[in-house]
C-alpha positions in Angstrom: 48.2 130.7 140.4 50.1 131.2 137.2 49.5 133.6 134.6 50.0 133.9 131.1 50.4 136.7 128.9 46.9 136.9 126.3 48.0 136.4 122.9 51.1 138.7 122.5 49.7 141.8 124.2 51.4 142.5 127.4 47.6 141.4 129.7 48.4 139.0 131.9 45.3 136.4 132.9 45.4 134.5 135.4 45.5 130.2 134.1 42.3 129.1 135.3 39.7 132.0 135.0 36.0 131.4 136.6 32.8 132.4 134.5 29.3 132.8 134.5 27.7 130.8 131.7 24.7 128.6 133.0 24.8 129.5 136.5 24.5 133.2 137.3 21.1 133.4 136.6 20.1 129.8 136.9 21.7 128.3 139.2 23.5 131.1 141.5 22.0 134.3 142.8 23.9 137.5 143.8 25.0 136.0 146.7 25.8 132.5 146.2 27.9 134.2 142.9 29.5 136.7 145.6 30.9 133.6 147.5 32.1 131.8 144.2 34.1 135.0 142.7 35.4 136.0 146.4 36.7 132.5 146.4 38.1 132.5 142.9 40.1 135.4 143.5 41.3 134.6 146.6 43.0 131.4 144.8 45.0 134.1 141.9 41.6 134.2 139.5 41.9 137.6 138.3 40.0 137.3 134.9 36.3 136.9 135.0 34.6 135.9 132.2 31.0 137.1 131.0 28.1 138.0 128.2 26.1 139.5 127.2 23.2 137.2 126.3 23.4 135.1 129.2 20.8 134.9 131.3 19.6 137.4 129.6 21.5 139.9 131.2 21.3 139.1 134.7 24.3 137.3 133.9 26.4 140.4 134.1 23.9 142.3 136.7 24.6 140.0 139.4 28.3 140.1 138.3 28.4 143.8 138.5 26.6 144.0 141.3 29.6 141.3 143.3 32.1 144.0 142.2 31.1 146.5 143.4 30.3 144.6 146.8 33.6 143.1 146.8 35.1 147.0 145.5 38.4 145.0 144.2 40.5 147.8 143.6 39.7 147.5 139.3 43.4 146.5 138.2 43.1 143.3 140.2 40.5 142.0 137.5 40.2 141.4 134.5 36.7 141.6 133.4 34.8 140.1 129.7 31.8 140.5 127.8 30.7 139.4 124.2 27.7 140.4 121.5 25.9 139.3 118.7 22.5 137.4 119.6 21.6 140.9 121.1 18.9 141.6 124.1 15.9 142.6 121.9 14.4 141.7 118.9 14.3 144.6 116.8 16.2 143.7 113.3 19.2 146.0 114.0 19.3 143.5 118.0 19.3 140.5 116.9 22.2 137.9 115.1 24.1 140.9 114.3 27.7 142.7 114.6 26.8 146.1 112.5 28.0 148.9 113.8 25.0 149.9 115.4 24.8 147.1 117.8 27.9 147.0 118.7 27.9 150.6 119.9 24.7 150.1 121.8 25.3 146.5 123.1 28.9 148.0 124.5 26.9 150.5 126.9 23.9 148.1 127.9 26.6 145.6 129.6 28.5 148.4 131.3 26.1 149.7 132.7 24.8 146.1 133.9 28.4 145.5 135.4 28.9 149.0 136.9 31.8 149.7 135.0 33.5 153.0 133.2 35.0 149.9 131.0 35.2 146.0 130.8 38.8 144.6 129.6 38.1 141.9 126.9 34.9 142.0 124.1 34.3 139.6 122.0 32.0 138.9 118.7 30.9 136.0 120.4 30.0 134.8 116.9 30.7 135.6 113.4 28.4 137.4 111.5 28.2 136.7 107.9 25.6 139.8 106.6 27.6 142.3 108.1 30.7 143.1 106.3 33.6 141.9 108.7 35.3 145.7 107.9 32.0 147.6 109.3 32.5 144.2 112.4 36.0 145.8 112.7 35.9 149.6 112.8 32.8 149.2 115.4 34.8 146.9 117.5 37.8 149.3 117.4 36.2 152.3 118.1 34.8 150.8 121.2 38.7 150.5 122.0 39.4 153.6 121.1 36.7 155.3 123.5 37.7 154.1 126.6 35.0 151.4 127.0 37.0 148.1 125.8 41.2 147.5 126.1 41.2 144.7 124.2 38.8 142.5 121.5 38.6 139.7 120.3 36.3 137.0 119.3 34.5 133.3 119.8 34.1 130.7 117.2 35.2 132.6 114.2 37.3 129.7 112.2 40.6 130.7 111.4 40.0 132.1 108.3 37.8 134.7 109.5 40.4 135.6 112.1 42.6 136.4 109.9 41.0 138.4 107.7 39.9 140.8 110.8 43.7 141.2 111.2 44.6 142.2 108.1 41.9 144.5 107.5 43.4 146.6 111.1 46.4 145.7 110.0 46.0 147.8 106.8 43.9 150.3 108.3 45.9 151.0 111.0 42.6 149.4 113.8 43.3 147.9 116.8 43.2 144.0 116.0 41.9 141.7 117.6 44.4 139.9 120.4 41.9 136.6 120.9 40.0 134.3 120.5 37.5 131.9 122.5 36.9 128.6 121.1 35.4 125.4 123.1 38.5 123.4 124.3 38.4 119.9 126.2 39.4 116.2 125.7 37.0 115.0 123.0 36.9 118.8 121.1 40.1 119.4 119.8 41.0 120.2 116.4 39.7 123.6 116.1 42.8 124.9 118.6 44.5 122.1 117.6 44.8 121.9 113.4 42.3 125.2 112.1 44.5 127.7 114.0 47.7 126.7 114.2 49.3 129.2 111.8 47.6 132.1 114.1 49.4 131.7 116.6 52.8 132.7 115.1 51.5 134.7 112.2 48.9 137.3 114.6 50.4 136.2 118.0 46.1 134.9 119.1 46.0 134.0 122.5 43.0 131.8 123.3 40.7 132.1 126.8 39.2 128.7 125.8 35.4 127.5 127.5 33.5 124.1 128.3 36.9 121.9 129.6 34.8 119.2 130.6 32.8 119.5 127.7 30.0 121.2 129.4 30.3 118.2 132.9 30.9 115.3 130.8 34.3 114.8 131.6 33.0 115.0 135.6 31.9 111.6 135.1 29.0 112.5 136.5 26.6 111.6 133.7 27.6 108.5 133.2 24.5 107.2 135.0 22.1 109.6 133.9 21.5 113.4 134.4 21.5 114.1 138.4 18.8 115.9 139.5 21.4 119.3 140.6 23.5 119.5 137.6 24.0 121.6 134.4 22.3 119.5 132.1 19.3 119.6 134.4 18.2 123.2 133.8 15.5 123.1 131.6 17.0 126.0 129.0 19.8 124.0 128.4 18.0 120.5 128.2 20.1 120.9 124.3 23.3 119.8 125.8 21.9 116.6 127.5 22.3 114.8 124.4 26.1 115.5 124.6 26.3 114.9 128.1 24.6 111.1 127.9 26.4 109.8 124.0 26.9 106.4 125.6 30.3 106.3 123.6 31.9 109.4 124.9 31.0 108.2 128.6 33.0 104.7 128.3 35.7 107.0 126.9 35.3 109.1 130.2 35.6 105.5 132.6 38.8 105.0 130.9 40.4 108.0 131.8 39.2 107.9 135.1 42.2 105.0 135.2 44.4 108.1 134.6 43.1 110.4 137.2 43.5 107.0 140.0 46.6 107.3 139.3 47.7 110.4 139.8 45.7 110.7 142.8 43.2 113.9 141.3 40.1 113.9 139.8 38.6 113.5 136.8 37.2 117.0 136.4 41.1 118.0 137.6 42.8 116.2 134.8 40.7 117.7 132.1 41.7 120.7 133.4 45.3 119.7 133.9 45.2 118.6 130.6 44.5 121.8 129.2 46.9 123.6 130.3 49.3 121.8 128.7 48.2 123.6 125.6 51.0 126.3 125.2 48.5 128.5 122.7 46.0 128.9 125.6 46.0 132.1 127.6 43.4 130.7 130.4 41.2 128.1 130.5 38.0 129.3 131.8 35.9 126.7 134.5 32.9 126.9 136.1 31.4 126.7 139.4 27.9 126.3 141.4 29.9 126.4 145.0 33.3 127.3 146.0 33.7 123.9 147.1 34.0 123.3 143.3 36.5 126.5 142.9 38.6 124.6 145.7 38.6 121.4 143.3 39.2 123.5 139.6 42.1 125.2 141.8 44.3 121.6 142.4 44.1 121.3 138.6 47.6 123.6 138.1 49.7 120.8 140.8 48.6 118.5 138.7 49.0 119.8 135.3 53.0 120.4 136.6 53.0 116.2 137.0 51.0 115.4 133.4 54.7 114.3 132.0 55.2 113.2 127.9 54.5 110.0 129.0 51.2 110.3 130.6 49.6 112.4 128.0 50.2 110.1 125.6 48.8 107.3 127.9 46.0 110.4 127.5 46.1 110.3 123.9 45.6 106.7 123.7 42.5 106.5 125.5 41.0 109.2 123.6 42.3 107.9 120.0 39.2 109.0 117.6 36.9 110.2 120.1 37.0 113.7 119.7 35.5 116.3 117.6 
């Protein structure tokens, strides 16, 4: 495993990390999650991604139970959570980043995770109804109180990220360090174009999600929705239109030739491609079985073999078929 700095911070995260979205509390229970996290940790993974809203808190509860059972030294792993949607529907606990919600939410997550602090805390989406300055003060206070070490954003615009950073800089507050955007072969513009100036200007780091486009880039959805896939999970039915998109599945089929020449799977190729970006600190992977964790880890050696010619060939296949 290789490790990269999280943006301009001193924290180092594994190039491949393990997330819990969709799986924990939906596809896997605590016992299965323990096997997944142990397999990932043994492979050198040190970052485990989570969020308050995943499985309505059950994902954090499961991860917390696993961390307690495995009893790894706290210095050896990095855990994240994210806030925005809230766990209840009361007026100040739903679709917001106001101070009252954020300071309450961090305590709830720490209780479910059974941790004294999380390493990374994200504003899961931007909140157009709360002043950014209020959100920046609250996130900075969470860090000052020792409940998190670094804070960042997820799916914020470049303009919003820069505004938050400038407020923190002006007020001498803890600045946002990282952003968690979607990034894969079929979803590229935000990372490659919109954020381009932020990497150098403020040292933004990326913990990217959905490197396999929710499984589309594995090729498993070219003939419909397999019964044991995340596309078959009823609560994630909104993914089915993407997963069965005919045009995108044609592109996936064309990428199969590149993967074959490299001697790898489509999933490994997609992960390896994400790793080639110098602005990506870590690529968040998902898995429901330990064998999938092992398969994902092989992308590290594939990335080392992706030369300029192969990357150009991949771009030729993708063409304009990406967001």
